[in-house]
C-alpha positions as CSV (number, residue, x, y, z in Angstrom):
1,M,-19.8,-24.4,-18.4
2,T,-19.1,-20.7,-18.1
3,Q,-16.6,-19.8,-15.4
4,N,-17.3,-17.2,-12.9
5,F,-14.7,-14.4,-13.1
6,S,-16.3,-12.1,-10.5
7,W,-13.1,-12.4,-8.4
8,L,-11.1,-11.1,-11.4
9,H,-13.3,-8.0,-12.0
10,R,-14.0,-7.1,-8.4
11,G,-12.4,-3.7,-7.8
12,T,-10.7,-3.8,-11.2
13,V,-10.5,-0.5,-13.2
14,E,-9.1,-1.8,-16.4
15,I,-7.7,-4.9,-18.0
16,F,-5.6,-4.2,-21.1
17,P,-5.3,-4.9,-23.9
18,P,-9.1,-5.4,-24.2
19,S,-10.6,-8.0,-26.6
20,T,-11.7,-5.9,-29.5
21,D,-12.5,-8.5,-32.1
22,S,-13.1,-12.3,-32.4
23,E,-9.4,-12.9,-33.1
24,S,-7.9,-11.1,-30.1
25,E,-7.4,-13.0,-26.8
26,S,-8.9,-11.7,-23.6
27,L,-7.5,-12.3,-20.2
28,E,-10.5,-14.6,-19.4
29,Q,-9.7,-16.6,-22.5
30,R,-6.1,-17.0,-21.5
31,L,-7.1,-18.1,-18.0
32,V,-9.3,-20.8,-19.5
33,T,-7.2,-22.0,-22.5
34,T,-3.7,-22.0,-21.1
35,N,-3.0,-25.5,-19.9
36,R,-0.9,-24.3,-16.9
37,P,-1.2,-21.9,-14.1
38,L,-0.6,-18.3,-15.2
39,R,2.3,-16.4,-13.8
40,V,1.0,-13.2,-12.1
41,K,3.5,-10.5,-11.3
42,L,3.4,-7.8,-8.7
43,G,6.4,-5.6,-8.1
44,I,7.0,-3.8,-4.8
45,D,9.8,-1.4,-4.3
46,P,10.8,-1.3,-0.6
47,T,11.4,2.5,-0.5
48,G,9.9,2.8,3.0
49,Y,9.6,0.7,6.1
50,D,5.8,0.1,6.1
51,I,2.7,-0.5,4.0
52,H,-0.7,1.0,4.3
53,L,-4.1,-0.3,3.2
54,G,-3.8,1.5,-0.2
55,H,-0.7,-0.7,-0.9
56,S,-2.6,-3.8,0.1
57,I,-5.1,-3.6,-2.8
58,P,-2.9,-5.2,-5.6
59,V,-1.5,-7.7,-3.0
60,R,-5.1,-8.8,-2.3
61,K,-5.7,-9.2,-6.0
62,L,-2.6,-11.3,-6.2
63,R,-4.0,-13.5,-3.5
64,A,-7.2,-13.8,-5.5
65,F,-5.2,-15.2,-8.4
66,Q,-3.5,-17.7,-6.0
67,D,-6.9,-18.9,-4.8
68,A,-7.9,-19.4,-8.4
69,G,-4.9,-21.8,-8.8
70,H,-2.4,-19.4,-10.4
71,I,1.2,-18.5,-9.4
72,A,1.9,-15.3,-7.6
73,V,5.2,-13.8,-8.5
74,L,6.0,-11.2,-5.9
75,I,9.0,-9.1,-7.0
76,I,10.9,-7.2,-4.4
77,G,12.5,-4.4,-6.2
78,D,15.7,-4.3,-4.3
79,F,17.5,-3.0,-7.3
80,T,14.8,-0.6,-8.7
81,A,14.2,0.8,-5.3
82,R,17.7,2.3,-5.5
83,I,16.4,4.5,-8.3
84,G,12.8,5.0,-7.0
85,D,9.7,5.0,-9.3
86,P,9.5,8.5,-10.7
87,T,5.7,8.1,-11.4
88,G,3.8,11.1,-10.0
89,K,6.9,12.7,-8.6
90,S,7.7,16.4,-9.3
91,E,11.3,16.0,-8.4
92,V,14.0,13.3,-8.3
93,R,13.7,10.8,-5.5
94,R,16.5,10.2,-3.0
95,Q,18.5,7.1,-3.9
96,L,18.5,4.5,-1.1
97,T,21.5,2.4,0.1
98,E,21.5,-1.4,-0.1
99,A,21.2,-1.5,3.6
100,D,18.1,0.7,3.5
101,V,16.5,-1.5,0.9
102,A,17.3,-4.8,2.6
103,R,15.8,-3.6,5.9
104,N,12.6,-2.2,4.2
105,A,12.2,-5.4,2.1
106,Q,12.0,-7.6,5.2
107,T,9.4,-5.4,6.8
108,Y,7.4,-5.5,3.6
109,L,7.4,-9.3,3.5
110,D,6.3,-9.4,7.2
111,Q,3.4,-7.1,6.5
112,V,2.0,-8.9,3.4
113,R,2.3,-12.3,5.0
114,P,-1.3,-12.2,6.4
115,I,-2.6,-11.5,2.8
116,L,-0.7,-14.0,0.6
117,D,-0.6,-17.8,0.7
118,F,3.0,-18.5,1.7
119,D,2.3,-22.1,2.6
120,T,0.8,-23.9,-0.5
121,P,3.6,-25.3,-2.6
122,G,4.0,-23.8,-6.0
123,R,1.6,-20.9,-5.4
124,L,4.1,-18.2,-4.5
125,E,7.5,-17.1,-5.8
126,V,9.3,-14.3,-4.0
127,R,12.0,-12.9,-6.3
128,Y,14.5,-10.0,-5.9
129,N,15.1,-8.1,-9.1
130,S,18.8,-7.6,-8.2
131,Q,19.2,-11.2,-9.3
132,W,19.0,-10.2,-12.9
133,L,19.3,-6.4,-13.1
134,S,22.6,-6.2,-11.2
135,H,24.1,-8.5,-13.9
136,L,23.0,-6.5,-17.0
137,N,26.1,-5.4,-18.9
138,L,26.3,-2.2,-20.9
139,G,25.4,-4.0,-24.1
140,K,22.1,-5.3,-22.6
141,I,21.4,-1.8,-21.2
142,L,21.9,-0.3,-24.6
143,E,19.5,-2.8,-26.0
144,L,16.9,-1.9,-23.5
145,L,17.4,1.8,-24.2
146,S,17.0,1.2,-27.9
147,T,13.4,0.0,-27.5
148,M,12.1,3.5,-26.5
149,T,12.5,7.0,-27.7
150,V,13.0,10.2,-25.6
151,G,9.6,11.3,-26.9
152,Q,7.9,8.2,-25.5
153,M,9.6,8.7,-22.1
154,L,8.6,12.4,-22.0
155,A,5.0,11.4,-22.7
156,K,5.0,9.6,-19.3
157,E,2.9,11.4,-16.7
158,G,5.3,13.1,-14.3
159,F,8.1,13.4,-16.8
160,A,6.0,15.6,-19.1
161,E,5.1,17.9,-16.2
162,R,8.6,18.2,-14.9
163,Y,10.0,18.9,-18.4
164,K,7.3,21.6,-18.9
165,K,8.2,23.2,-15.6
166,E,12.0,22.8,-16.4
167,N,12.5,20.7,-13.3
168,P,15.5,18.4,-13.8
169,I,15.0,14.8,-15.1
170,F,18.0,12.6,-14.6
171,L,19.0,9.9,-17.1
172,H,18.9,7.2,-14.5
173,E,15.2,7.9,-14.0
174,F,14.5,7.0,-17.7
175,L,15.9,3.5,-16.8
176,Y,13.2,2.8,-14.2
177,P,10.3,1.9,-16.5
178,L,12.7,-0.2,-18.6
179,M,14.0,-2.1,-15.6
180,Q,10.6,-2.7,-14.2
181,G,9.5,-3.9,-17.7
182,Y,12.5,-6.2,-17.9
183,D,11.3,-7.8,-14.7
184,S,8.4,-9.1,-16.7
185,V,10.8,-10.6,-19.2
186,A,12.9,-12.2,-16.4
187,V,10.0,-13.9,-14.7
188,E,8.0,-14.6,-18.0
189,A,4.9,-12.9,-16.6
190,D,1.4,-13.6,-18.1
191,V,-0.3,-10.8,-16.0
192,E,1.0,-7.8,-14.2
193,L,-0.9,-6.0,-11.5
194,G,-0.6,-2.4,-10.5
195,G,-2.4,0.8,-9.6
196,T,-3.9,3.0,-12.3
197,D,-0.7,5.1,-12.1
198,Q,1.4,2.1,-13.3
199,K,-0.2,1.7,-16.8
200,F,2.9,3.2,-18.6
201,N,5.3,0.9,-16.7
202,I,3.2,-2.2,-17.3
203,A,2.9,-1.4,-21.0
204,V,6.7,-1.1,-21.2
205,G,6.9,-4.6,-19.9
206,R,4.6,-5.8,-22.7
207,D,6.8,-4.1,-25.3
208,L,10.0,-5.6,-23.9
209,Q,8.4,-9.1,-23.7
210,R,7.5,-8.8,-27.4
211,H,11.0,-7.5,-28.2
212,F,12.5,-10.6,-26.5
213,G,10.2,-13.0,-28.2
214,Q,7.8,-13.7,-25.4
215,K,4.0,-13.5,-25.4
216,P,3.1,-10.1,-24.0
217,Q,1.5,-9.9,-20.5
218,F,-1.9,-8.5,-19.7
219,G,-2.1,-5.5,-17.4
220,L,-4.7,-5.4,-14.7
221,L,-5.1,-1.9,-13.1
222,L,-6.6,-1.3,-9.7
223,P,-7.8,2.0,-8.2
224,I,-5.9,4.3,-5.9
225,L,-7.5,4.2,-2.4
226,I,-8.9,7.5,-1.0
227,G,-7.5,8.2,2.5
228,T,-9.3,8.5,5.8
229,D,-9.8,12.2,5.2
230,G,-12.2,11.3,2.3
231,V,-10.5,13.7,-0.1
232,Q,-6.9,12.8,-1.1
233,K,-5.3,9.5,-1.9
234,M,-4.1,7.5,1.1
235,S,-0.6,8.6,1.9
236,K,1.7,8.7,4.9
237,S,2.8,12.2,4.1
238,L,-0.8,13.4,4.2
239,N,-1.5,11.6,7.5
240,N,-4.6,10.0,6.1
241,Y,-3.5,6.4,6.1
242,V,-4.1,3.1,8.0
243,G,-0.9,1.1,8.3
244,L,-0.9,-2.7,8.2
245,S,1.5,-2.8,11.1
246,E,-0.4,-0.4,13.3
247,H,-1.9,-1.7,16.5
248,P,-5.4,-3.3,16.0
249,A,-7.0,-0.7,18.2
250,E,-5.5,2.1,16.0
251,K,-6.7,0.4,12.8
252,Y,-10.2,-0.1,14.2
253,Q,-10.4,3.5,15.5
254,K,-9.4,4.9,12.1
255,L,-11.6,2.6,10.0
256,Q,-14.8,3.1,12.1
257,G,-14.6,6.8,11.1
258,I,-14.4,6.3,7.3
259,P,-16.8,8.7,5.5
260,D,-20.1,7.2,4.4
261,D,-19.5,7.8,0.7
262,L,-16.2,5.8,0.8
263,L,-17.6,2.7,2.6
264,S,-18.6,0.9,-0.6
265,Q,-15.1,1.3,-2.1
266,Y,-13.4,0.2,1.1
267,F,-15.6,-2.9,1.3
268,E,-15.0,-3.8,-2.4
269,L,-11.2,-3.3,-2.3
270,L,-10.3,-4.3,1.2
271,T,-12.6,-7.3,2.0
272,N,-14.2,-10.3,0.3
273,L,-17.6,-9.7,1.8
274,P,-20.6,-9.8,-0.5
275,L,-21.4,-6.2,-1.4
276,D,-25.2,-6.9,-1.7
277,Q,-25.4,-8.2,1.9
278,L,-23.9,-5.3,3.8
279,P,-25.9,-3.5,6.7
280,E,-28.1,-0.7,5.6
281,N,-27.1,1.6,8.5
282,P,-23.9,3.5,7.8
283,R,-22.7,3.2,11.4
284,D,-23.1,-0.5,11.3
285,R,-21.2,-0.6,8.0
286,Q,-18.4,1.4,9.5
287,M,-18.0,-1.0,12.5
288,L,-18.2,-4.1,10.2
289,L,-15.5,-2.7,8.0
290,A,-13.2,-1.9,10.9
291,W,-13.8,-5.4,12.5
292,E,-13.3,-7.2,9.2
293,V,-10.0,-5.5,8.3
294,V,-8.6,-5.9,11.7
295,K,-9.5,-9.6,11.7
296,Q,-7.6,-10.1,8.4
297,Y,-4.4,-8.7,9.7
298,N,-4.5,-9.5,13.5
299,G,-7.1,-12.3,13.9
300,E,-10.6,-12.5,15.3
301,T,-9.7,-12.2,18.9
302,A,-7.8,-8.9,18.3
303,A,-10.7,-7.6,16.2
304,N,-13.1,-8.3,19.1
305,E,-10.8,-6.6,21.6
306,A,-10.4,-3.6,19.4
307,K,-14.2,-3.4,19.0
308,E,-14.7,-3.5,22.8
309,A,-12.0,-0.9,23.3
310,A,-13.7,1.4,20.9
311,K,-17.0,0.9,22.7
312,S,-15.5,1.6,26.1
313,G,-13.8,4.7,24.7
314,G,-17.2,6.2,24.1
315,K,-18.4,5.8,27.7
316,E,-18.1,8.7,30.1
317,G,-15.1,8.4,32.3
318,A,-13.6,5.5,30.4
319,V,-10.0,5.9,29.1
320,P,-9.2,3.8,26.0
321,E,-5.7,2.3,25.8
322,F,-3.0,3.1,23.2
323,F,-0.1,0.7,22.9
324,L,3.3,2.1,22.1
325,A,4.7,-1.1,20.6
326,D,4.4,0.1,17.0
327,V,5.6,3.6,17.6
328,P,9.1,4.1,16.0
329,Q,12.2,4.2,18.1
330,F,12.4,7.3,20.3
331,P,13.0,10.2,20.6
332,V,9.6,11.0,19.3
333,K,7.7,14.3,19.3
334,L,4.5,14.8,21.3
335,A,2.7,16.1,18.2
336,Y,3.5,12.9,16.3
337,L,2.2,10.8,19.3
338,L,-1.0,12.8,19.3
339,N,-1.5,11.8,15.6
340,V,-0.7,8.1,15.8
341,S,-2.7,7.7,19.0
342,G,-5.8,9.0,17.2
343,L,-6.3,12.0,19.4
344,C,-5.5,14.3,16.5
345,K,-6.1,13.7,12.8
346,S,-2.6,14.9,11.8
347,T,0.7,16.0,13.3
348,G,-0.1,19.5,12.3
349,E,-3.4,19.4,14.2
350,G,-1.4,18.1,17.2
351,K,0.9,21.1,17.1
352,R,-2.1,23.5,17.0
353,K,-3.7,21.8,19.9
354,I,-0.5,22.1,21.9
355,Q,-0.1,25.8,21.0
356,E,-3.7,26.4,22.0
357,G,-3.1,24.8,25.4
358,G,-5.5,21.9,24.8
359,V,-3.0,19.1,25.5
360,R,-2.4,17.5,28.9
361,L,-0.3,14.6,30.2
362,D,-1.5,13.3,33.5
363,G,-3.5,16.5,33.9
364,D,-0.5,18.8,33.3
365,R,-0.8,21.2,30.4
366,I,2.0,21.0,27.8
367,T,2.4,24.1,25.6
368,D,5.8,23.4,23.9
369,V,5.2,22.1,20.4
370,D,8.8,20.7,20.3
371,T,8.2,18.5,23.4
372,I,10.1,15.2,22.9
373,F,10.1,12.0,24.8
374,E,13.3,10.0,25.0
375,S,12.0,6.6,25.9
376,K,8.8,4.6,26.0
377,S,9.2,3.8,29.6
378,E,8.7,7.4,30.7
379,L,5.2,7.3,29.0
380,H,4.0,3.9,30.2
381,G,0.7,4.1,32.2
382,R,0.3,7.9,31.7
383,V,-2.9,9.5,30.3
384,L,-2.6,11.8,27.3
385,Q,-5.5,14.2,26.9
386,V,-6.8,16.5,24.2
387,G,-9.5,19.0,25.1
388,K,-12.1,18.0,27.7
389,N,-13.3,14.6,26.4
390,K,-10.5,12.8,24.4
391,F,-8.1,10.6,26.4
392,V,-5.8,7.6,25.9
393,R,-3.7,5.7,28.4
394,L,-0.3,5.0,27.0
395,L,1.0,1.4,27.5
396,N,4.4,0.1,26.5
397,K,3.5,-3.5,25.6
């Protein structure tokens, strides 16, 4: 009986290497013929303190492998994070301290917990790559370096651009793909998941496994999610993201405004709903997407409450609530608060609204773009307003 691999291919851009002839093995064949659960690797470098929906896509695919009976190997790159993945970077990344990485790693685990199966025995391994990378001696590092040429490294997207522009490339950055590749050797991965920008790093893992006498892993590549602006990839720096740790009402508010032409991609990558059974009306699809995603991370009750809050926010005279619980520790600038509360699309827009005299707190106009609040208690219960018709009540819960 032919197995249904729709879960494998949903949202998948590429599986490599492809099966090109009758003698080569496909990933589907390995899934069927290997008499053990496959070991499926996903590496996460805790270089920041939170995760957005774009980051969740490979984690969701990892869960799909779990549900199919395979072993999810989640690697927390507490060692590689100290270097930082140079992929797509035009300059060297700031190196983090061990304390930074440890703090970020714990927040990452907390945020992916609603996605992965942490409870079924044998279905999840959480590994920290400092367990093996911190113990590599100079001889082993030289062996890793000997598997690649400088030309191969400079062919990597990002390195090539920086070299052409004569931007500095530091030698420790060359070690990053090799260290991430060595993770695959250390955990004996059968499959590695990643975004389309990770193909080079995953291919290095295949080469190193072959070098160390292991069967090379398959690479499964997933798309980069377009952000809420409908134009650029989802990113905190572009203020077009939906964070996993954001308040349910914030997530719902952002997702119900996703552009129509992105809804199909969002449903495919961020939900398990049948794509041929979605509502025809775009507005209904937006609200279903928002409700479904909030339910995944915060539960059905929270999703229903967020839906009702969004409805009341559209009624004349009603003031929707914004909870300050997920706002970083103060002091915080008013322009940032305007952004995260949903009153403005970005911090930059918030600054413009303040300069234009369009921002009020409890009816009092604020015109200083550098206005800072020192504590959440001084904001509790107050109403923040932009223009004539956009309000939120700030609650410290």
